[in-house]
C-alpha positions in Angstrom: 100.9 -39.3 -60.5 103.6 -37.6 -58.4 103.5 -34.6 -60.8 99.8 -34.2 -60.4 100.0 -34.4 -56.6 102.8 -31.8 -56.5 100.9 -29.4 -58.8 97.8 -29.9 -56.7 99.8 -29.2 -53.5 101.3 -26.0 -55.0 98.0 -24.7 -56.3 96.8 -23.2 -53.0 100.2 -21.4 -52.6 100.0 -20.0 -56.1 96.4 -19.0 -55.6 97.2 -17.2 -52.3 100.2 -15.4 -53.9 98.0 -14.3 -56.8 95.5 -12.8 -54.4 98.0 -10.7 -52.4 96.6 -7.4 -51.4 99.2 -5.3 -53.1 102.8 -4.1 -52.9 104.6 -4.7 -49.6 105.6 -1.8 -47.4 109.1 -2.1 -48.7 107.9 -2.1 -52.3 105.7 0.9 -51.6 108.7 2.7 -50.0 110.8 2.0 -53.0 108.1 3.3 -55.3 107.8 6.4 -53.0 111.6 7.0 -53.3 111.4 6.6 -57.1 108.5 9.0 -57.3 110.3 11.5 -55.0 113.3 11.4 -57.3 111.0 11.9 -60.4 109.2 14.8 -58.8 112.5 16.4 -57.8 113.8 16.0 -61.3 110.7 17.8 -62.7 111.1 20.6 -60.2 114.8 21.0 -60.8 114.5 20.8 -64.6 111.6 23.3 -64.7 113.4 25.6 -62.3 116.5 25.6 -64.5 114.6 26.3 -67.7 112.7 29.1 -65.9 115.8 30.7 -64.5 117.5 30.7 -68.0 114.4 32.2 -69.6 114.0 34.9 -67.0 117.6 36.0 -67.4 117.4 36.0 -71.2 113.8 37.0 -71.9 112.2 38.6 -68.8 109.1 37.5 -67.0 106.4 38.0 -69.6 108.2 35.9 -72.2 109.1 33.2 -69.6 105.4 32.3 -69.2 106.0 30.0 -72.1 108.4 27.9 -70.0 105.6 26.9 -67.6 103.0 26.6 -70.4 105.1 24.7 -72.9 108.2 23.3 -71.4 106.7 22.0 -68.1 104.3 19.6 -69.9 107.2 18.5 -72.1 109.4 17.8 -69.1 106.6 15.9 -67.4 106.0 13.8 -70.6 109.7 13.0 -70.8 109.8 12.0 -67.2 106.7 9.9 -67.6 108.3 8.0 -70.5 111.6 7.4 -68.7 110.2 6.6 -65.3 107.1 4.6 -66.1 105.0 6.9 -63.9 102.3 9.3 -65.1 103.7 12.7 -64.1 101.9 16.1 -64.0 101.3 19.3 -62.0 97.8 20.0 -60.7 96.2 22.6 -58.4 92.7 23.6 -57.3 93.7 27.1 -58.3 95.0 26.0 -61.7 96.3 28.1 -64.5 96.1 25.4 -67.1 92.6 23.9 -67.4 94.3 20.5 -67.8 95.7 20.9 -64.3 92.5 20.2 -62.4 93.2 17.8 -59.5 91.1 14.6 -59.1 89.7 13.8 -55.6 92.8 12.0 -54.4 95.1 14.9 -55.6 92.9 17.5 -53.9 92.9 15.6 -50.6 96.6 15.1 -50.8 97.3 18.8 -51.4 95.0 19.7 -48.5 96.8 17.3 -46.2 100.2 18.7 -47.3 99.0 22.2 -46.6 98.0 21.2 -43.1 101.4 19.7 -42.5 103.1 22.9 -43.7 100.8 24.9 -41.4 101.9 22.7 -38.5 105.5 23.6 -39.1 106.8 20.8 -41.4 109.7 21.9 -43.7 108.6 22.4 -47.3 111.2 20.0 -48.7 109.6 17.1 -46.8 106.0 17.7 -48.0 105.1 14.6 -49.9 102.9 11.6 -49.5 102.0 8.3 -51.3 99.4 5.7 -51.1 98.1 2.6 -52.9 94.5 3.2 -53.8 91.7 1.1 -55.4 90.2 2.4 -58.6 87.6 1.0 -61.0 90.5 -0.2 -63.2 92.5 -1.8 -60.3 95.0 -0.6 -57.8 97.3 2.4 -58.4 100.3 3.8 -56.6 99.7 7.6 -56.1 102.2 10.2 -55.0 102.0 13.9 -54.3 104.8 16.4 -53.8 103.9 20.0 -52.7 104.9 22.9 -54.9 105.7 25.5 -52.4 105.7 29.1 -53.7 109.1 30.7 -53.9 109.9 34.4 -54.2 110.5 34.1 -58.0 107.1 32.5 -58.4 105.4 35.7 -57.2 106.2 37.4 -60.5 103.4 35.5 -62.1 101.6 33.9 -59.2 101.6 36.7 -56.5 99.2 39.3 -55.5 100.9 42.3 -57.2 101.6 41.3 -60.8 102.9 43.8 -63.3 100.5 45.0 -65.9 102.5 43.5 -68.9 102.6 40.1 -67.2 98.9 40.3 -66.3 98.1 41.0 -70.0 100.2 38.1 -71.2 98.7 35.8 -68.6 95.2 36.9 -69.6 96.0 36.2 -73.3 97.5 32.7 -72.6 95.2 31.7 -69.8 91.8 33.4 -69.9 90.5 31.3 -67.0 93.6 31.7 -64.8 93.0 31.0 -61.0 96.7 30.7 -60.1 97.4 34.2 -58.6 97.3 35.7 -55.2 99.9 33.5 -53.6 102.5 34.5 -51.0 106.0 33.0 -50.4 105.7 29.7 -48.6 102.2 28.8 -49.7 101.4 25.5 -51.4 100.2 26.4 -54.8 99.8 22.9 -56.3 101.4 19.5 -56.3 103.5 17.3 -58.6 101.1 14.3 -59.0 102.5 10.9 -59.9 100.7 7.7 -60.5 101.3 4.1 -61.7 98.8 1.3 -62.2 99.7 -1.8 -60.2 
């Protein structure tokens, strides 16, 4: 009899805990820090691969780094972190890099923060969002255009690089950038 009364007394507590609205602020901050580290790792690894290739092969042949190695790095980080990691942009080069509504809004907000004077290295955001499949943790880190990026993403691209880009990406929209512009985001998500 006592066991039944105790179980009945604990039922409302268990029910309330099961109906919690989502991760606490501390849990969200921890996920944000983990996502920030993961995004930083993607940027660092991709930058290292690109630098090596530019030195060894030149710009036209280094397009393969962003085309082939970037998705492989993102897939590896997705596997090791438990996040879904990718790069997206409204002005995408890869047709698989189209942002969803949350990603487009996040990038627009990061662009406004940059225009207001915020330092590029601090441009990130996260949020817990409701989806048709449940709640998700979403994170975005701005990809701010550096001088080296202009070789393939700038306004004045050499003819040989233009030809290679046209062959690899016939629907390329990722040109015309200047140094310091946000040209996309690292997008990270995890179902909760």
